[in-house]
MDTraj code that builds the backbone (N, CA, C; nanometers):
import mdtraj as md
import numpy as np

residues = "MET SER LYS ASN GLU GLU ASN PHE GLU GLU LEU MET GLU LYS LEU GLU GLU ILE THR GLY LYS LEU GLU ALA ASP LYS LEU THR LEU ASP GLU SER VAL LYS LEU PHE GLU GLU GLY MET GLN ILE SER LYS LYS CYS ASN GLU LYS LEU GLU ASP ALA GLU LYS ARG ILE THR ILE LEU LEU LYS THR ASN ASP GLU VAL LYS GLU GLU ASN PHE VAL PRO GLU GLY".split()
xyz = np.array([
    [-7.6055, 24.1882, -5.6164],
    [-7.5094, 24.0936, -5.6675],
    [-7.5901, 24.0078, -5.7768],
    [-7.5314, 23.9794, -5.8840],
    [-7.5928, 23.9132, -5.9894],
    [-7.5813, 23.7591, -5.9601],
    [-7.6608, 23.6691, -6.0266],
    [-7.6661, 23.5304, -5.9974],
    [-7.5327, 23.4646, -6.0241],
    [-7.4507, 23.5280, -6.1251],
    [-7.3245, 23.4467, -6.1583],
    [-7.2099, 23.4969, -6.0798],
    [-7.2295, 23.6020, -5.9819],
    [-7.1303, 23.6659, -5.9103],
    [-7.1141, 23.5850, -5.7932],
    [-6.9976, 23.5282, -5.7522],
    [-6.9846, 23.4464, -5.6350],
    [-6.9673, 23.5438, -5.5158],
    [-7.0167, 23.4681, -5.4017],
    [-7.0046, 23.5362, -5.2837],
    [-6.8634, 23.5193, -5.2160],
    [-6.8461, 23.6017, -5.0993],
    [-6.7123, 23.5760, -5.0409],
    [-6.6706, 23.4430, -5.0080],
    [-6.7706, 23.3648, -4.9490],
    [-6.7472, 23.2229, -4.9031],
    [-6.6962, 23.1321, -5.0139],
    [-6.7728, 23.1507, -5.1224],
    [-6.7564, 23.0782, -5.2471],
    [-6.6035, 23.0996, -5.2990],
    [-6.5704, 23.2156, -5.2904],
    [-6.4376, 23.2695, -5.3399],
    [-6.3273, 23.2283, -5.2576],
    [-6.3575, 23.2098, -5.1308],
    [-6.2633, 23.1645, -5.0143],
    [-6.2406, 23.0103, -5.0455],
    [-6.3482, 22.9437, -5.0650],
    [-6.3384, 22.8059, -5.1032],
    [-6.2413, 22.7674, -5.2302],
    [-6.2651, 22.8555, -5.3306],
    [-6.1801, 22.8390, -5.4574],
    [-6.0409, 22.8664, -5.4150],
    [-6.0146, 22.9717, -5.3344],
    [-5.8820, 23.0027, -5.2964],
    [-5.8160, 22.8827, -5.2176],
    [-5.8993, 22.8295, -5.1224],
    [-5.8346, 22.7289, -5.0491],
    [-5.8115, 22.5930, -5.1406],
    [-5.8993, 22.5773, -5.2338],
    [-5.8736, 22.4716, -5.3285],
    [-5.7337, 22.4900, -5.4109],
    [-5.7184, 22.6178, -5.4505],
    [-5.5905, 22.6400, -5.5162],
    [-5.4695, 22.6260, -5.4362],
    [-5.4962, 22.6660, -5.3175],
    [-5.3756, 22.6607, -5.2244],
    [-5.3433, 22.5165, -5.1930],
    [-5.4331, 22.4333, -5.1838],
    [-5.4250, 22.2865, -5.1686],
    [-5.3548, 22.2277, -5.2787],
    [-5.3883, 22.2699, -5.3952],
    [-5.3330, 22.1996, -5.5253],
    [-5.1815, 22.2590, -5.5375],
    [-5.1639, 22.3842, -5.5016],
    [-5.0191, 22.4339, -5.5091],
    [-4.9245, 22.3694, -5.4170],
    [-4.9765, 22.3179, -5.2989],
    [-4.9092, 22.2705, -5.1860],
    [-4.8817, 22.1169, -5.2188],
    [-4.9923, 22.0552, -5.2733],
    [-4.9964, 21.9005, -5.2757],
    [-4.9488, 21.8428, -5.4065],
    [-5.0062, 21.8956, -5.5130],
    [-4.9811, 21.8315, -5.6447],
    [-4.8446, 21.8607, -5.6959],
    [-4.8029, 21.7644, -5.7845],
    [-4.6748, 21.7981, -5.8490],
    [-4.7173, 21.8587, -5.9830],
    [-4.6960, 21.9810, -5.9868],
    [-4.7248, 22.0683, -6.1112],
    [-4.6074, 22.1177, -6.1861],
    [-4.6378, 22.1417, -6.3141],
    [-4.5344, 22.2020, -6.3900],
    [-4.5146, 22.3479, -6.3394],
    [-4.4119, 22.4153, -6.3855],
    [-4.3933, 22.5459, -6.3447],
    [-4.5140, 22.6349, -6.4086],
    [-4.5411, 22.6024, -6.5388],
    [-4.6527, 22.6884, -6.5951],
    [-4.7869, 22.6633, -6.5129],
    [-4.8171, 22.5505, -6.4903],
    [-4.9355, 22.5221, -6.4158],
    [-4.9460, 22.5852, -6.2791],
    [-4.8347, 22.5956, -6.2169],
    [-4.8188, 22.6475, -6.0800],
    [-4.8370, 22.8021, -6.1111],
    [-4.7715, 22.8541, -6.1925],
    [-4.7830, 23.0025, -6.2197],
    [-4.9343, 23.0327, -6.2529],
    [-4.9907, 22.9619, -6.3330],
    [-5.1260, 22.9889, -6.3830],
    [-5.2206, 22.9779, -6.2495],
    [-5.2096, 22.8728, -6.1559],
    [-5.2913, 22.8730, -6.0522],
    [-5.2580, 22.9930, -5.9456],
    [-5.1333, 23.0212, -5.9459],
    [-5.0972, 23.1347, -5.8707],
    [-5.1675, 23.2616, -5.9105],
    [-5.1601, 23.2830, -6.0373],
    [-5.2299, 23.3960, -6.1019],
    [-5.3801, 23.4008, -6.0593],
    [-5.4396, 23.2765, -6.0848],
    [-5.5847, 23.2733, -6.0528],
    [-5.5988, 23.2987, -5.9122],
    [-5.5277, 23.2508, -5.8230],
    [-5.5462, 23.2809, -5.6849],
    [-5.5259, 23.4208, -5.6466],
    [-5.4393, 23.4863, -5.7115],
    [-5.4232, 23.6291, -5.6786],
    [-5.5420, 23.7150, -5.7293],
    [-5.6026, 23.6716, -5.8339],
    [-5.7295, 23.7394, -5.8780],
    [-5.8360, 23.7121, -5.8032],
    [-5.8546, 23.5996, -5.7393],
    [-5.9501, 23.5648, -5.6473],
    [-5.9345, 23.6479, -5.5017],
    [-5.8033, 23.6546, -5.4727],
    [-5.7615, 23.7153, -5.3449],
    [-5.8067, 23.8700, -5.3649],
    [-5.7858, 23.9105, -5.4872],
    [-5.8188, 24.0690, -5.4917],
    [-5.9715, 24.0757, -5.4942],
    [-6.0470, 23.9888, -5.5517],
    [-6.1888, 23.9899, -5.5240],
    [-6.2406, 23.9840, -5.4008],
    [-6.1776, 23.8996, -5.3111],
    [-6.2117, 23.8859, -5.1710],
    [-6.1822, 24.0070, -5.0970],
    [-6.0653, 24.0653, -5.1205],
    [-6.0325, 24.1933, -5.0567],
    [-6.1377, 24.3084, -5.1053],
    [-6.1684, 24.3107, -5.2112],
    [-6.2705, 24.4141, -5.2614],
    [-6.4032, 24.4012, -5.1978],
    [-6.4405, 24.2722, -5.1796],
    [-6.5708, 24.2261, -5.1151],
    [-6.5615, 24.2801, -4.9575],
    [-6.4456, 24.2462, -4.8998],
    [-6.4258, 24.2891, -4.7554],
    [-6.4349, 24.4490, -4.7402],
    [-6.3667, 24.5113, -4.8410],
    [-6.3553, 24.6568, -4.8301],
    [-6.5062, 24.6965, -4.8499],
    [-6.5697, 24.6448, -4.9346],
    [-6.7235, 24.6959, -4.9618],
    [-6.8005, 24.6814, -4.8448],
    [-6.7770, 24.5685, -4.7778],
    [-6.8614, 24.5471, -4.6469],
    [-6.8223, 24.6279, -4.5385],
    [-6.6984, 24.6699, -4.5308],
    [-6.6468, 24.7668, -4.4256],
    [-6.7047, 24.8936, -4.4484],
    [-6.7190, 24.9416, -4.5704],
    [-6.7856, 25.0696, -4.6083],
    [-6.9324, 25.0750, -4.5696],
    [-6.9860, 24.9610, -4.5754],
    [-7.1336, 24.9565, -4.5375],
    [-7.1594, 24.9505, -4.3993],
    [-7.0554, 24.9148, -4.3102],
    [-7.0905, 24.9107, -4.1623],
    [-7.0894, 25.0374, -4.1128],
    [-7.1900, 25.0556, -4.0283],
    [-7.2137, 25.1713, -3.9509],
    [-7.2324, 25.1538, -3.8091],
    [-7.1941, 25.2485, -3.7189],
    [-7.2174, 25.2485, -3.5821],
    [-7.3327, 25.3315, -3.5381],
    [-7.4297, 25.2609, -3.4846],
    [-7.5206, 25.3641, -3.4245],
    [-7.5036, 25.3911, -3.2843],
    [-7.5027, 25.5297, -3.2740],
    [-7.4858, 25.5859, -3.1278],
    [-7.6166, 25.6511, -3.0911],
    [-7.6522, 25.6319, -2.9712],
    [-7.7683, 25.6972, -2.9103],
    [-7.7203, 25.8231, -2.8253],
    [-7.7610, 25.9380, -2.8804],
    [-7.7322, 26.0584, -2.8209],
    [-7.8549, 26.1360, -2.7820],
    [-7.8891, 26.1608, -2.6593],
    [-8.0043, 26.2316, -2.6159],
    [-8.1237, 26.1793, -2.6875],
    [-8.1563, 26.0576, -2.6645],
    [-8.2727, 25.9822, -2.7140],
    [-8.2819, 26.0048, -2.8711],
    [-8.1753, 26.0165, -2.9268],
    [-8.1737, 26.0398, -3.0702],
    [-8.0662, 25.9363, -3.1316],
    [-8.1049, 25.8692, -3.2408],
    [-8.0058, 25.7837, -3.3077],
    [-7.9169, 25.8544, -3.4040],
    [-7.8012, 25.8384, -3.3905],
    [-7.7096, 25.9001, -3.4706],
    [-7.6236, 25.8014, -3.5629],
    [-7.6122, 25.8183, -3.6758],
    [-7.5341, 25.7234, -3.7576],
    [-7.3925, 25.7688, -3.7894],
    [-7.2921, 25.6985, -3.7614],
    [-7.1596, 25.7420, -3.8195],
    [-7.1004, 25.6384, -3.9004],
    [-6.9985, 25.6682, -3.9722],
    [-6.9203, 25.5655, -4.0459],
    [-6.8358, 25.4849, -3.9519],
    [-6.8236, 25.3553, -3.9933],
    [-6.7472, 25.2651, -3.9132],
    [-6.6028, 25.3093, -3.9353],
    [-6.5201, 25.3014, -3.8224],
    [-6.3753, 25.3422, -3.8344],
    [-6.2976, 25.2391, -3.7558],
    [-6.2228, 25.1473, -3.8263],
    [-6.1611, 25.0313, -3.7513],
    [-6.0596, 25.0713, -3.6613],
    [-6.0464, 25.0095, -3.5534],
    [-5.9258, 25.0408, -3.4706],
    [-5.8083, 24.9817, -3.5148],
    [-5.6911, 25.0467, -3.4700],
    [-5.5584, 24.9932, -3.5085],
    [-5.5090, 25.0367, -3.6383],
])
top = md.Topology()
chain = top.add_chain()
for i, resn in enumerate(residues, 1):
    res = top.add_residue(resn, chain, resSeq=i)
    for name in ("N", "CA", "C"):
        top.add_atom(name, md.element.get_by_symbol(name[0]), res)
traj = md.Trajectory(xyz[None], top)
């Protein structure tokens, strides 16, 4: 991750800030749409980060005194 790339928590804080502005402030339609678009872009980045994290998660199973690595498969 580069120094300029925000982590998941920073992106979530920005998304919460945008949500607060959209809920509380009296914005023009154009301002609201612009904030909504920005929020959607941030949401997409968050989703990508979550998907990348899920791909990296592995389950280690011990089988016959041997460690076996398998890909993480979410339940449900």
